[in-house]
C-alpha positions in Angstrom: 250.8 73.3 173.1 248.2 74.3 176.5 248.1 76.9 179.1 250.1 75.3 181.7 252.9 74.4 179.2 253.1 77.7 178.4 253.7 79.4 181.0 256.4 76.9 182.2 257.7 77.8 179.4 258.1 81.5 179.6 258.8 81.3 183.2 261.6 78.5 182.7 262.9 81.2 179.6 262.9 84.3 182.4 264.8 82.0 184.2 267.7 81.6 181.5 267.2 85.5 180.8 268.2 86.4 184.8 271.0 83.9 184.8 268.8 82.2 187.6 269.9 78.8 186.5 268.9 75.4 187.8 271.5 73.8 188.2 271.2 70.1 186.7 270.6 72.2 183.3 274.6 73.5 182.9 277.5 72.8 181.6 281.7 74.1 182.8 281.5 76.1 180.2 282.3 80.1 179.6 280.2 81.1 176.7 282.3 82.2 173.9 279.8 83.9 171.9 282.4 86.1 169.3 285.0 83.6 169.1 287.8 82.3 171.3 288.6 84.3 174.0 291.1 84.0 177.6 288.9 81.3 180.0 288.3 83.4 184.0 290.0 83.0 187.3 287.8 80.9 188.7 287.6 83.0 191.9 289.0 86.6 191.3 289.8 88.1 194.0 288.3 92.0 194.1 285.5 93.3 191.3 287.4 95.4 189.2 286.7 99.0 190.7 285.2 100.1 186.9 282.9 97.1 187.1 281.4 98.5 190.1 280.7 102.0 189.1 279.7 100.9 186.1 276.8 99.4 187.5 276.2 101.3 190.4 275.0 103.7 187.6 271.9 101.6 186.7 270.4 102.2 190.1 270.1 105.8 189.5 267.5 104.8 186.1 264.3 106.3 187.2 261.8 104.5 185.2 262.8 102.2 181.9 260.8 101.0 179.0 262.8 98.2 176.1 261.9 95.8 173.7 263.2 92.3 174.8 263.8 89.5 172.6 264.8 86.0 173.8 266.2 82.9 171.8 266.3 79.9 172.9 265.6 76.4 172.3 262.8 75.8 174.2 260.8 78.2 172.6 261.7 82.1 172.0 259.5 85.3 172.4 259.8 89.0 172.0 257.9 91.6 174.5 257.9 95.0 176.3 258.8 95.9 179.1 257.9 98.7 181.3 259.5 100.3 184.9 258.9 102.7 187.2 259.3 102.3 191.5 259.9 98.3 191.7 256.8 98.1 189.2 257.6 95.9 186.8 255.0 95.0 184.0 256.0 92.6 180.6 254.1 92.2 177.6 255.0 89.2 175.5 254.1 87.2 172.3 254.8 83.8 172.9 253.2 80.5 170.4 251.5 83.1 168.7 249.4 83.8 172.0 250.7 86.6 174.5 251.0 87.0 177.8 251.2 90.0 180.5 253.9 89.9 183.2 253.0 91.8 186.4 255.5 91.8 189.4 255.9 94.6 192.5 259.6 93.5 193.4 259.0 95.5 196.9 256.6 93.0 198.3 258.1 90.0 195.7 254.3 89.6 193.5 254.8 87.7 190.7 251.4 87.2 188.0 251.1 86.1 184.6 247.9 86.9 182.4 246.3 85.5 180.1 244.0 88.0 177.9 242.8 85.8 176.0 241.1 83.6 179.1 241.2 86.7 181.3 243.1 84.8 183.5 245.9 85.2 185.5 247.7 82.8 187.5 249.5 84.4 191.2 252.4 83.0 193.2 254.1 85.3 196.2 257.3 84.7 197.4 258.6 81.7 195.8 261.3 81.7 192.9 258.6 83.1 190.5 258.9 86.5 192.2 262.9 85.9 192.2 263.0 85.4 188.6 261.1 88.8 188.2 263.2 90.5 189.3 266.4 88.9 188.4 264.8 89.7 184.5 264.1 92.7 185.2 267.2 94.5 183.7 267.9 97.5 186.6 267.5 94.7 189.2 270.0 92.6 187.5 272.8 95.1 187.5 272.8 95.0 191.1 272.5 91.6 191.4 275.4 91.1 188.6 277.9 92.7 191.6 277.3 89.4 194.0 278.2 86.7 191.2 281.9 87.7 190.5 281.7 89.8 186.9 285.0 89.6 185.5 286.1 92.2 182.6 287.2 90.5 180.2 286.8 92.9 177.2 285.2 97.0 175.9 283.0 96.9 172.3 281.5 100.3 170.7 278.5 99.0 168.8 276.9 101.9 166.8 278.6 104.5 169.6 277.6 103.3 172.3 280.2 101.6 174.6 280.1 98.6 176.9 282.0 96.7 178.8 281.7 92.5 178.7 281.7 90.8 181.6 281.4 87.7 182.3 279.5 87.4 185.9 278.8 83.6 187.9 275.7 83.0 189.4 276.7 79.1 189.4 280.3 77.8 187.6 279.4 78.5 184.0 279.2 82.1 184.1 276.9 83.9 181.9 278.5 86.9 179.0 276.9 90.8 179.6 277.2 93.8 177.8 277.0 96.5 180.0 275.9 99.4 178.3 279.1 101.6 179.8 276.8 105.6 180.3 273.8 103.9 181.7 275.1 100.8 183.7 272.2 98.4 182.5 273.0 94.6 180.9 270.8 95.0 177.3 272.8 91.3 176.2 273.4 88.3 177.7 274.7 85.2 176.2 275.2 81.3 177.9 275.5 78.1 176.8 274.3 75.2 178.6 275.7 72.1 176.3 275.1 72.5 172.8 272.4 75.3 173.0 273.3 79.1 173.1 270.3 81.6 175.1 270.4 85.0 174.3 268.7 88.0 175.9 269.2 91.4 174.6 267.0 94.6 175.2 266.3 97.0 172.6 264.6 100.5 172.4 265.5 101.5 175.5 264.2 104.7 176.9 265.6 106.2 179.9 263.4 108.3 182.2 260.7 108.6 181.0 256.7 108.9 182.7 255.3 106.0 182.8 251.8 105.4 184.5 251.6 104.7 188.5 249.8 102.0 188.1 251.2 100.1 185.4 251.3 97.2 187.8 247.4 97.2 188.1 245.9 93.7 187.6 242.4 93.4 185.6 239.5 93.2 188.3 237.0 90.9 187.0 240.1 88.0 186.4 240.0 84.6 187.7 243.1 83.9 189.4 244.7 80.6 190.0 247.5 80.0 191.8 250.9 78.7 190.2 252.1 75.6 192.5 247.4 74.6 192.0 248.2 73.9 188.0 
């Protein structure tokens, strides 16, 4: 697999993880990862106040570090994420190759860095930077409120309490497990045709000290633009 294809697939998986779907790829079925559950109503009149109260807790998180596991038929990867002051960094291992994502959420910039070639792929104010914002779980918690979330269940896993919600950026819907104490969506599951895409955050650390320069790019790296590839 060449470098361009790796980058495209990584971006596609990030889009899936954040819920930023391409309409032509979707089916009209709500995911049912834990067995049969009731179908949600198509257009709830209002959002359950409990969902709002829980998801808004995520905005009180000053910094985050967590491992991310994405499982999808197109390709899967593991990675580690750091977030502080709207600076976002994710290192990922995909197809036995390391990639690094840097993003400044305020300036809508996104960079994909290949350490093996010391190359940076940069894109400004496009869907790439939007995907980075979607994939960053603190940002996702805020965006879910725009996507008609409904409460479909509650779970306790290893002592932690979760709201199980469906949200609908597109009609098909994504199911998310939201950590009640901190408001962070830590697992998202979506079905596309016969395929299941799952994103999980593990080993989460909240409000920790993270270097101010987490999104600083290597100064000697060669820079290309994604639109030129």
